[in-house]
py3Dmol code that shows the C-alpha trace and the ligand (Angstrom):
import py3Dmol

protein = """\
ATOM      1  CA  MET A   1     -23.150  -5.607   9.318  1.00  0.00           C
ATOM      2  CA  SER A   2     -24.582  -7.873  12.005  1.00  0.00           C
ATOM      3  CA  GLU A   3     -24.083 -11.127   9.927  1.00  0.00           C
ATOM      4  CA  ALA A   4     -21.185  -9.951   7.787  1.00  0.00           C
ATOM      5  CA  LEU A   5     -18.587  -9.852  10.600  1.00  0.00           C
ATOM      6  CA  PRO A   6     -19.052 -13.397  11.857  1.00  0.00           C
ATOM      7  CA  THR A   7     -19.284 -14.586   8.198  1.00  0.00           C
ATOM      8  CA  LEU A   8     -16.021 -12.955   7.318  1.00  0.00           C
ATOM      9  CA  ALA A   9     -14.378 -14.136  10.586  1.00  0.00           C
ATOM     10  CA  ALA A  10     -15.450 -17.729   9.868  1.00  0.00           C
ATOM     11  CA  ARG A  11     -13.993 -17.512   6.364  1.00  0.00           C
ATOM     12  CA  ILE A  12     -10.685 -16.162   7.624  1.00  0.00           C
ATOM     13  CA  LYS A  13     -10.628 -18.762  10.439  1.00  0.00           C
ATOM     14  CA  GLY A  14     -11.006 -21.533   7.880  1.00  0.00           C
ATOM     15  CA  ALA A  15      -8.655 -20.156   5.315  1.00  0.00           C
ATOM     16  CA  ARG A  16      -5.330 -21.939   4.805  1.00  0.00           C
ATOM     17  CA  ARG A  17      -4.342 -19.099   2.436  1.00  0.00           C
ATOM     18  CA  LEU A  18      -5.322 -15.544   3.287  1.00  0.00           C
ATOM     19  CA  THR A  19      -4.325 -12.631   1.006  1.00  0.00           C
ATOM     20  CA  ILE A  20      -4.817  -9.081   2.197  1.00  0.00           C
ATOM     21  CA  LEU A  21      -4.454  -6.089  -0.241  1.00  0.00           C
ATOM     22  CA  THR A  22      -4.214  -2.689   1.576  1.00  0.00           C
ATOM     23  CA  GLY A  23      -4.424   0.970   0.362  1.00  0.00           C
ATOM     24  CA  ALA A  24      -4.197   4.323   1.895  1.00  0.00           C
ATOM     25  CA  GLY A  25      -7.362   3.812   3.993  1.00  0.00           C
ATOM     26  CA  VAL A  26      -5.463   1.502   6.345  1.00  0.00           C
ATOM     27  CA  SER A  27      -3.012   4.283   7.285  1.00  0.00           C
ATOM     28  CA  ALA A  28      -5.678   7.037   7.513  1.00  0.00           C
ATOM     29  CA  ALA A  29      -6.171   6.399  11.281  1.00  0.00           C
ATOM     30  CA  SER A  30      -2.419   6.910  11.687  1.00  0.00           C
ATOM     31  CA  GLY A  31      -2.691  10.365  10.322  1.00  0.00           C
ATOM     32  CA  VAL A  32      -1.393   9.648   6.821  1.00  0.00           C
ATOM     33  CA  PRO A  33      -3.517  11.539   4.333  1.00  0.00           C
ATOM     34  CA  THR A  34      -5.225   9.300   1.690  1.00  0.00           C
ATOM     35  CA  PHE A  35      -4.963  10.151  -1.944  1.00  0.00           C
ATOM     36  CA  ARG A  36      -8.515  10.660  -3.096  1.00  0.00           C
ATOM     37  CA  GLY A  37     -10.409  11.383   0.130  1.00  0.00           C
ATOM     38  CA  ARG A  38     -11.867  14.816   1.179  1.00  0.00           C
ATOM     39  CA  ASP A  39      -8.431  15.936   2.480  1.00  0.00           C
ATOM     40  CA  GLY A  40      -6.676  13.678  -0.028  1.00  0.00           C
ATOM     41  CA  LEU A  41      -3.173  14.363  -1.242  1.00  0.00           C
ATOM     42  CA  TRP A  42      -4.380  14.441  -4.919  1.00  0.00           C
ATOM     43  CA  ARG A  43      -6.831  17.167  -4.056  1.00  0.00           C
ATOM     44  CA  ARG A  44      -4.088  19.685  -3.589  1.00  0.00           C
ATOM     45  CA  TYR A  45      -1.748  18.313  -6.149  1.00  0.00           C
ATOM     46  CA  ARG A  46      -2.453  16.696  -9.609  1.00  0.00           C
ATOM     47  CA  PRO A  47      -0.840  13.226  -9.856  1.00  0.00           C
ATOM     48  CA  GLU A  48       0.405  13.985 -13.275  1.00  0.00           C
ATOM     49  CA  ASP A  49       2.231  17.018 -11.817  1.00  0.00           C
ATOM     50  CA  LEU A  50       3.975  15.066  -9.213  1.00  0.00           C
ATOM     51  CA  ALA A  51       3.859  11.274  -9.313  1.00  0.00           C
ATOM     52  CA  THR A  52       5.146  10.627 -12.795  1.00  0.00           C
ATOM     53  CA  PRO A  53       8.698  10.238 -14.323  1.00  0.00           C
ATOM     54  CA  ASP A  54       7.938  13.157 -16.699  1.00  0.00           C
ATOM     55  CA  ALA A  55       7.081  15.429 -13.756  1.00  0.00           C
ATOM     56  CA  PHE A  56      10.400  14.424 -12.106  1.00  0.00           C
ATOM     57  CA  ALA A  57      12.339  14.994 -15.227  1.00  0.00           C
ATOM     58  CA  ARG A  58      10.726  18.423 -15.621  1.00  0.00           C
ATOM     59  CA  ASP A  59      11.189  19.567 -12.005  1.00  0.00           C
ATOM     60  CA  PRO A  60      12.954  17.142  -9.696  1.00  0.00           C
ATOM     61  CA  ARG A  61      13.096  19.806  -6.963  1.00  0.00           C
ATOM     62  CA  LEU A  62       9.259  20.321  -7.010  1.00  0.00           C
ATOM     63  CA  VAL A  63       8.576  16.574  -6.802  1.00  0.00           C
ATOM     64  CA  TRP A  64      11.175  16.191  -3.951  1.00  0.00           C
ATOM     65  CA  GLU A  65       9.577  19.036  -2.065  1.00  0.00           C
ATOM     66  CA  TRP A  66       6.268  17.134  -2.135  1.00  0.00           C
ATOM     67  CA  TYR A  67       7.985  13.840  -1.038  1.00  0.00           C
ATOM     68  CA  ALA A  68      10.114  15.592   1.649  1.00  0.00           C
ATOM     69  CA  TRP A  69       6.816  17.072   2.981  1.00  0.00           C
ATOM     70  CA  ARG A  70       5.113  13.639   2.964  1.00  0.00           C
ATOM     71  CA  ARG A  71       8.196  12.041   4.646  1.00  0.00           C
ATOM     72  CA  GLU A  72       8.060  14.645   7.462  1.00  0.00           C
ATOM     73  CA  LEU A  73       4.369  13.973   8.008  1.00  0.00           C
ATOM     74  CA  ILE A  74       4.673  10.149   7.803  1.00  0.00           C
ATOM     75  CA  ALA A  75       7.662  10.258  10.256  1.00  0.00           C
ATOM     76  CA  THR A  76       5.181  11.424  12.971  1.00  0.00           C
ATOM     77  CA  CYS A  77       2.757   8.577  12.189  1.00  0.00           C
ATOM     78  CA  ARG A  78       2.669   5.171  13.883  1.00  0.00           C
ATOM     79  CA  PRO A  79       0.894   1.918  12.927  1.00  0.00           C
ATOM     80  CA  ASN A  80      -2.740   1.762  14.019  1.00  0.00           C
ATOM     81  CA  ALA A  81      -4.961  -1.139  15.136  1.00  0.00           C
ATOM     82  CA  ALA A  82      -5.531  -2.120  11.513  1.00  0.00           C
ATOM     83  CA  HIS A  83      -1.813  -2.530  10.857  1.00  0.00           C
ATOM     84  CA  ASP A  84      -1.420  -4.457  14.128  1.00  0.00           C
ATOM     85  CA  VAL A  85      -4.148  -7.011  13.298  1.00  0.00           C
ATOM     86  CA  ILE A  86      -2.778  -7.512   9.793  1.00  0.00           C
ATOM     87  CA  ALA A  87       0.710  -7.924  11.233  1.00  0.00           C
ATOM     88  CA  ALA A  88      -0.552 -10.592  13.692  1.00  0.00           C
ATOM     89  CA  TRP A  89      -2.430 -12.470  10.911  1.00  0.00           C
ATOM     90  CA  SER A  90       0.623 -12.302   8.726  1.00  0.00           C
ATOM     91  CA  ARG A  91       2.554 -14.625  11.145  1.00  0.00           C
ATOM     92  CA  ASN A  92       0.321 -17.431   9.805  1.00  0.00           C
ATOM     93  CA  PRO A  93       2.298 -19.272   7.018  1.00  0.00           C
ATOM     94  CA  GLY A  94      -0.503 -19.046   4.429  1.00  0.00           C
ATOM     95  CA  CYS A  95      -1.002 -15.284   4.830  1.00  0.00           C
ATOM     96  CA  ARG A  96       0.306 -12.777   2.297  1.00  0.00           C
ATOM     97  CA  VAL A  97       0.063  -9.019   2.637  1.00  0.00           C
ATOM     98  CA  LEU A  98       0.142  -6.769  -0.514  1.00  0.00           C
ATOM     99  CA  THR A  99       0.241  -3.065   0.045  1.00  0.00           C
ATOM    100  CA  GLN A 100      -0.047  -0.069  -2.333  1.00  0.00           C
ATOM    101  CA  ASN A 101       1.021   2.196   0.587  1.00  0.00           C
ATOM    102  CA  VAL A 102       4.543   3.671   0.542  1.00  0.00           C
ATOM    103  CA  ASP A 103       4.606   4.726   4.185  1.00  0.00           C
ATOM    104  CA  ASP A 104       6.206   1.468   5.539  1.00  0.00           C
ATOM    105  CA  LEU A 105       3.681   1.404   8.463  1.00  0.00           C
ATOM    106  CA  HIS A 106       3.089  -2.291   7.750  1.00  0.00           C
ATOM    107  CA  LEU A 107       6.862  -2.874   8.094  1.00  0.00           C
ATOM    108  CA  GLN A 108       6.833  -0.875  11.390  1.00  0.00           C
ATOM    109  CA  ALA A 109       3.987  -3.028  12.603  1.00  0.00           C
ATOM    110  CA  GLY A 110       6.135  -6.152  12.058  1.00  0.00           C
ATOM    111  CA  THR A 111       4.209  -7.613   9.067  1.00  0.00           C
ATOM    112  CA  TYR A 112       5.621 -10.833   7.593  1.00  0.00           C
ATOM    113  CA  GLU A 113       5.574 -11.691   3.809  1.00  0.00           C
ATOM    114  CA  LEU A 114       4.833  -8.050   2.879  1.00  0.00           C
ATOM    115  CA  VAL A 115       4.832  -7.055  -0.818  1.00  0.00           C
ATOM    116  CA  ARG A 116       5.224  -3.255  -1.129  1.00  0.00           C
ATOM    117  CA  MET A 117       3.845  -2.986  -4.657  1.00  0.00           C
ATOM    118  CA  HIS A 118       4.499   0.763  -5.009  1.00  0.00           C
ATOM    119  CA  GLY A 119       7.849   0.961  -3.133  1.00  0.00           C
ATOM    120  CA  SER A 120       8.576   3.120  -0.112  1.00  0.00           C
ATOM    121  CA  VAL A 121       9.058   6.915   0.488  1.00  0.00           C
ATOM    122  CA  TRP A 122      11.917   5.882   2.854  1.00  0.00           C
ATOM    123  CA  GLU A 123      13.964   4.396  -0.065  1.00  0.00           C
ATOM    124  CA  LEU A 124      15.768   6.212  -2.899  1.00  0.00           C
ATOM    125  CA  SER A 125      17.335   5.030  -6.124  1.00  0.00           C
ATOM    126  CA  CYS A 126      19.543   6.549  -8.787  1.00  0.00           C
ATOM    127  CA  TRP A 127      17.466   8.611 -11.234  1.00  0.00           C
ATOM    128  CA  GLU A 128      20.198   7.900 -13.936  1.00  0.00           C
ATOM    129  CA  ARG A 129      19.941   4.123 -13.011  1.00  0.00           C
ATOM    130  CA  CYS A 130      23.745   3.678 -12.520  1.00  0.00           C
ATOM    131  CA  ALA A 131      24.454  -0.004 -11.853  1.00  0.00           C
ATOM    132  CA  PRO A 132      24.711  -0.005  -8.016  1.00  0.00           C
ATOM    133  CA  GLY A 133      22.115   2.765  -7.737  1.00  0.00           C
ATOM    134  CA  THR A 134      19.232   0.736  -9.240  1.00  0.00           C
ATOM    135  CA  THR A 135      19.057  -1.156  -5.919  1.00  0.00           C
ATOM    136  CA  PRO A 136      17.082   1.225  -3.571  1.00  0.00           C
ATOM    137  CA  TRP A 137      18.789   2.320  -0.366  1.00  0.00           C
ATOM    138  CA  ARG A 138      17.134   3.498   2.835  1.00  0.00           C
ATOM    139  CA  ASP A 139      17.223   7.175   3.646  1.00  0.00           C
ATOM    140  CA  THR A 140      15.093   8.171   6.585  1.00  0.00           C
ATOM    141  CA  ARG A 141      16.462  11.741   7.038  1.00  0.00           C
ATOM    142  CA  VAL A 142      13.798  14.304   8.071  1.00  0.00           C
ATOM    143  CA  PRO A 143      13.741  17.146   7.316  1.00  0.00           C
ATOM    144  CA  MET A 144      15.559  16.554   3.900  1.00  0.00           C
ATOM    145  CA  THR A 145      17.978  19.310   3.160  1.00  0.00           C
ATOM    146  CA  ASN A 146      19.765  20.135  -0.161  1.00  0.00           C
ATOM    147  CA  LEU A 147      17.071  18.836  -2.489  1.00  0.00           C
ATOM    148  CA  PRO A 148      17.294  16.925  -4.740  1.00  0.00           C
ATOM    149  CA  PRO A 149      19.429  14.313  -2.940  1.00  0.00           C
ATOM    150  CA  ARG A 150      22.280  12.707  -4.742  1.00  0.00           C
ATOM    151  CA  CYS A 151      23.051   9.063  -5.601  1.00  0.00           C
ATOM    152  CA  PRO A 152      25.938   8.023  -3.337  1.00  0.00           C
ATOM    153  CA  HIS A 153      27.392   5.849  -6.042  1.00  0.00           C
ATOM    154  CA  CYS A 154      27.575   8.223  -9.066  1.00  0.00           C
ATOM    155  CA  GLY A 155      26.599  11.651  -7.750  1.00  0.00           C
ATOM    156  CA  CYS A 156      23.658  12.010 -10.032  1.00  0.00           C
ATOM    157  CA  ILE A 157      20.149  13.029  -8.759  1.00  0.00           C
ATOM    158  CA  ALA A 158      18.380  10.377  -6.604  1.00  0.00           C
ATOM    159  CA  ARG A 159      14.642   9.782  -6.861  1.00  0.00           C
ATOM    160  CA  PRO A 160      12.095   8.328  -4.413  1.00  0.00           C
ATOM    161  CA  ALA A 161      12.058   4.569  -4.850  1.00  0.00           C
ATOM    162  CA  VAL A 162       8.307   4.509  -5.454  1.00  0.00           C
ATOM    163  CA  VAL A 163       6.387   3.307  -8.560  1.00  0.00           C
ATOM    164  CA  TRP A 164       4.986   6.366 -10.432  1.00  0.00           C
ATOM    165  CA  PHE A 165       2.094   6.394 -12.875  1.00  0.00           C
ATOM    166  CA  GLY A 166       3.246   4.980 -16.155  1.00  0.00           C
ATOM    167  CA  GLU A 167       6.083   3.064 -14.501  1.00  0.00           C
ATOM    168  CA  ALA A 168       6.101  -0.708 -14.330  1.00  0.00           C
ATOM    169  CA  LEU A 169       5.987  -2.366 -10.964  1.00  0.00           C
ATOM    170  CA  ARG A 170       9.031  -4.400 -10.029  1.00  0.00           C
ATOM    171  CA  ALA A 171       8.659  -7.862 -11.706  1.00  0.00           C
ATOM    172  CA  GLN A 172       9.255  -9.716  -8.421  1.00  0.00           C
ATOM    173  CA  ASP A 173       6.477  -7.752  -6.800  1.00  0.00           C
ATOM    174  CA  VAL A 174       4.068  -8.421  -9.612  1.00  0.00           C
ATOM    175  CA  ASP A 175       4.918 -12.106  -9.492  1.00  0.00           C
ATOM    176  CA  ALA A 176       4.438 -12.241  -5.711  1.00  0.00           C
ATOM    177  CA  ALA A 177       1.093 -10.388  -6.017  1.00  0.00           C
ATOM    178  CA  VAL A 178      -0.189 -12.722  -8.781  1.00  0.00           C
ATOM    179  CA  ARG A 179       0.876 -15.858  -6.851  1.00  0.00           C
ATOM    180  CA  ALA A 180      -1.006 -14.467  -3.799  1.00  0.00           C
ATOM    181  CA  THR A 181      -4.267 -14.312  -5.799  1.00  0.00           C
ATOM    182  CA  ALA A 182      -4.339 -18.146  -5.497  1.00  0.00           C
ATOM    183  CA  CYS A 183      -5.853 -18.070  -2.112  1.00  0.00           C
ATOM    184  CA  ASP A 184      -8.932 -19.131  -0.085  1.00  0.00           C
ATOM    185  CA  VAL A 185      -9.790 -15.600   1.145  1.00  0.00           C
ATOM    186  CA  PHE A 186      -8.820 -12.300  -0.613  1.00  0.00           C
ATOM    187  CA  LEU A 187      -9.475  -9.281   1.620  1.00  0.00           C
ATOM    188  CA  THR A 188      -9.045  -5.832   0.139  1.00  0.00           C
ATOM    189  CA  VAL A 189      -8.910  -3.077   2.797  1.00  0.00           C
ATOM    190  CA  GLY A 190      -8.888   0.694   2.522  1.00  0.00           C
ATOM    191  CA  THR A 191      -8.334   1.090  -1.245  1.00  0.00           C
ATOM    192  CA  SER A 192     -10.395   3.006  -3.787  1.00  0.00           C
ATOM    193  CA  ALA A 193      -9.756   0.161  -6.233  1.00  0.00           C
ATOM    194  CA  LEU A 194      -8.776   2.661  -8.933  1.00  0.00           C
ATOM    195  CA  VAL A 195      -5.070   2.018  -9.534  1.00  0.00           C
ATOM    196  CA  TYR A 196      -3.912  -0.927 -11.564  1.00  0.00           C
ATOM    197  CA  PRO A 197      -2.501  -3.484 -11.623  1.00  0.00           C
ATOM    198  CA  ALA A 198      -3.358  -3.632  -7.865  1.00  0.00           C
ATOM    199  CA  ALA A 199      -7.033  -3.017  -8.413  1.00  0.00           C
ATOM    200  CA  GLY A 200      -7.279  -6.050 -10.720  1.00  0.00           C
ATOM    201  CA  LEU A 201      -6.036  -8.562  -8.140  1.00  0.00           C
ATOM    202  CA  VAL A 202      -9.346  -9.076  -6.314  1.00  0.00           C
ATOM    203  CA  HIS A 203     -10.957 -10.080  -9.638  1.00  0.00           C
ATOM    204  CA  ASP A 204      -8.079 -12.484 -10.372  1.00  0.00           C
ATOM    205  CA  ALA A 205      -8.576 -13.990  -6.881  1.00  0.00           C
ATOM    206  CA  ARG A 206     -12.319 -14.405  -7.348  1.00  0.00           C
ATOM    207  CA  GLN A 207     -11.783 -16.045 -10.757  1.00  0.00           C
ATOM    208  CA  GLN A 208      -9.621 -18.606  -8.993  1.00  0.00           C
ATOM    209  CA  GLY A 209     -12.319 -19.443  -6.456  1.00  0.00           C
ATOM    210  CA  ALA A 210     -11.274 -17.216  -3.555  1.00  0.00           C
ATOM    211  CA  PHE A 211     -13.866 -15.840  -1.173  1.00  0.00           C
ATOM    212  CA  THR A 212     -13.522 -12.112  -1.721  1.00  0.00           C
ATOM    213  CA  ALA A 213     -14.351  -9.420   0.763  1.00  0.00           C
ATOM    214  CA  GLU A 214     -13.858  -5.581   1.014  1.00  0.00           C
ATOM    215  CA  ILE A 215     -13.511  -3.326   3.977  1.00  0.00           C
ATOM    216  CA  ASN A 216     -14.007   0.392   3.138  1.00  0.00           C
ATOM    217  CA  LEU A 217     -15.938   3.460   4.411  1.00  0.00           C
ATOM    218  CA  GLU A 218     -17.899   3.453   1.149  1.00  0.00           C
ATOM    219  CA  ASP A 219     -18.506   1.564  -2.044  1.00  0.00           C
ATOM    220  CA  THR A 220     -15.734   1.279  -4.574  1.00  0.00           C
ATOM    221  CA  PRO A 221     -15.526  -0.206  -8.156  1.00  0.00           C
ATOM    222  CA  ALA A 222     -14.598  -3.498  -6.433  1.00  0.00           C
ATOM    223  CA  SER A 223     -17.707  -3.592  -4.182  1.00  0.00           C
ATOM    224  CA  ALA A 224     -20.039  -5.119  -6.717  1.00  0.00           C
ATOM    225  CA  ALA A 225     -17.485  -7.893  -7.508  1.00  0.00           C
ATOM    226  CA  VAL A 226     -16.772  -9.164  -3.999  1.00  0.00           C
ATOM    227  CA  GLU A 227     -18.846 -11.576  -1.997  1.00  0.00           C
ATOM    228  CA  LEU A 228     -18.887  -9.406   1.055  1.00  0.00           C
ATOM    229  CA  ALA A 229     -18.519  -5.624   1.158  1.00  0.00           C
ATOM    230  CA  LEU A 230     -18.307  -4.310   4.746  1.00  0.00           C
ATOM    231  CA  HIS A 231     -18.731  -0.559   5.305  1.00  0.00           C
ATOM    232  CA  GLY A 232     -16.693   0.789   8.199  1.00  0.00           C
ATOM    233  CA  SER A 233     -13.183   1.760   9.238  1.00  0.00           C
ATOM    234  CA  ALA A 234     -10.355  -0.726   9.011  1.00  0.00           C
ATOM    235  CA  GLU A 235      -9.120   0.184  12.480  1.00  0.00           C
ATOM    236  CA  GLN A 236     -12.426  -0.825  13.960  1.00  0.00           C
ATOM    237  CA  ILE A 237     -13.508  -3.710  11.699  1.00  0.00           C
ATOM    238  CA  LEU A 238     -10.284  -5.710  11.689  1.00  0.00           C
ATOM    239  CA  PRO A 239      -9.968  -5.729  15.591  1.00  0.00           C
ATOM    240  CA  ALA A 240     -13.635  -6.788  15.776  1.00  0.00           C
ATOM    241  CA  ILE A 241     -12.971  -9.719  13.355  1.00  0.00           C
ATOM    242  CA  ALA A 242      -9.787 -10.679  15.211  1.00  0.00           C
ATOM    243  CA  ARG A 243     -11.871 -10.866  18.509  1.00  0.00           C
ATOM    244  CA  LEU A 244     -14.119 -13.414  16.714  1.00  0.00           C
ATOM    245  CA  LEU A 245     -11.245 -15.710  15.598  1.00  0.00           C
TER     246      LEU A 245
END
"""
ligand_1 = """\
80
BV8
C 1.556 0.387 -14.700
C 3.185 5.621 -5.605
C 2.385 -0.311 -16.771
C 3.652 6.974 -5.681
C 1.133 5.332 -6.787
C -4.665 -1.137 -16.392
C -3.548 -1.970 -16.205
C -2.313 -1.477 -15.857
C -2.100 -0.094 -15.719
C -3.139 0.709 -15.911
C -4.464 0.265 -16.228
N -5.263 1.339 -16.365
C -4.592 2.427 -16.106
C -3.310 2.147 -15.814
C -2.308 3.130 -15.516
C -2.119 3.424 -14.042
C -3.476 3.430 -13.365
O -3.860 2.504 -12.698
N -4.098 4.645 -13.407
C -5.408 4.833 -12.753
C -5.381 6.159 -12.004
C -6.505 4.597 -13.819
N -1.263 2.461 -13.472
C -0.018 2.671 -13.457
O 0.566 3.583 -14.039
C 0.869 1.592 -12.769
N 1.867 1.158 -13.660
O 0.551 -0.162 -14.796
O 2.629 0.258 -15.608
C 3.683 -0.491 -17.454
C 4.126 -1.758 -17.834
C 5.305 -1.840 -18.539
C 6.065 -0.674 -18.770
C 5.645 0.530 -18.355
C 4.419 0.655 -17.705
C 1.546 2.213 -11.550
C 0.596 2.552 -10.513
C 1.279 3.013 -9.233
C 1.161 4.536 -9.072
N 1.782 4.925 -7.848
N 1.733 5.726 -5.747
C 3.292 7.683 -4.399
O 2.492 7.230 -3.553
O 3.796 8.857 -4.223
S -0.551 5.294 -6.836
C -1.224 5.833 -5.377
O -2.643 5.425 -5.414
C -0.713 5.202 -4.067
O 0.271 4.155 -4.273
C -2.017 4.617 -3.502
O -1.785 3.608 -2.665
C -2.640 4.190 -4.738
C -4.056 3.707 -4.662
O -4.800 4.672 -3.862
P -5.470 4.061 -2.564
O -4.384 3.454 -1.773
O -6.605 3.265 -2.920
O -5.830 5.469 -1.854
P -7.181 6.340 -2.103
O -6.977 7.603 -1.425
O -7.404 6.352 -3.617
O -8.325 5.522 -1.426
C -8.319 5.339 -0.032
C -9.592 4.416 0.231
O -9.610 4.149 1.640
C -10.892 5.146 -0.106
O -11.688 4.210 -0.820
C -11.549 5.486 1.259
O -12.921 5.320 1.252
C -10.941 4.398 2.039
N -10.781 4.707 3.458
C -10.390 5.905 4.032
N -10.226 5.764 5.388
C -10.555 4.499 5.700
C -10.876 3.812 4.489
N -11.213 2.522 4.455
C -11.165 1.855 5.656
N -10.892 2.425 6.798
C -10.633 3.716 6.932
N -10.301 4.323 8.117
"""
view = py3Dmol.view(width=600, height=400)
view.addModel(protein, "pdb")
view.setStyle({"model": 0}, {"cartoon": {"style": "trace"}})
view.addModel(ligand_1, "xyz")
view.setStyle({"model": 1}, {"stick": {}})
view.zoomTo()
view.show()
């Protein structure tokens, strides 16, 4: 680690365009459970049981009970030092932040140019996709009562405005993410690099000549592909890099 930190700091300092991709590991220090870690969300629930349109069609109340529980937990969480450093860097015009996280902690930290690739647990949309209800609306009620909630426009069931497995990401988010791979430095932080299309972005960036780096507690499928893989926690490494800039 001794050389890696100054090397990455120098690369970030010299970058006109910096793209940062984040996953659940960035919010771990805030108390938001990750998906695949020891105490991960997926440990207790099978993704196919909860984070798919079929699961919701089968049992909207069960899926909403899971999201209502996550919202109550996330409501008690605040951005940590990793979010704060990324928010500070995002004020630089050439910086883009792409997140897979649906907790909105990057928003709370004041991040500019944020692409929320998988949506937000604090936004809902109409399950029946009525015209006005396809645009997500914010609903930050905790606890949620009378599940499942209803679309205010048509009265049908409302869904969490997140991207489930087997669902396409919003075109504008995919476009923004792909554009952001044209960068000088691509930094992937706190993601298991398993979920696509987000997991493919670091490879796209590298193919375009970006210097690629990863910050994670452990190796991931992306580790062998990046120039620099730093092992450690985002909430410690990012402030350490910021102090070198
Ligand atoms: C789609 C929202 C197509 C809901 C989530 C190839 C190309 C395209 C698609 C696929 C493909 N191969 C397979 C697919 C299908 C699928 C997929 O990727 N499956 C995987 C499992 C193989 N992808 C999709 O279905 C996507 N859709 O491609 O659509 C399409 C096109 C047209 C028409 C129809 C369809 C949609 C994917 C989005 C799924 N939604 N979440 C919700 O959250 O409730 S995924 C879920 O996983 C979260 O969003 C989460 O962010 C994401 C990724 O997980 P991570 O963030 O990485 O979290 P994880 O716990 O796994 O890892 C945490 C990491 O942090 C660990 O590595 C840990 O070591 C580290 N860590 C922990 N603490 C710290 C730390 N690091 C640093 N510091 C710390 N302190």
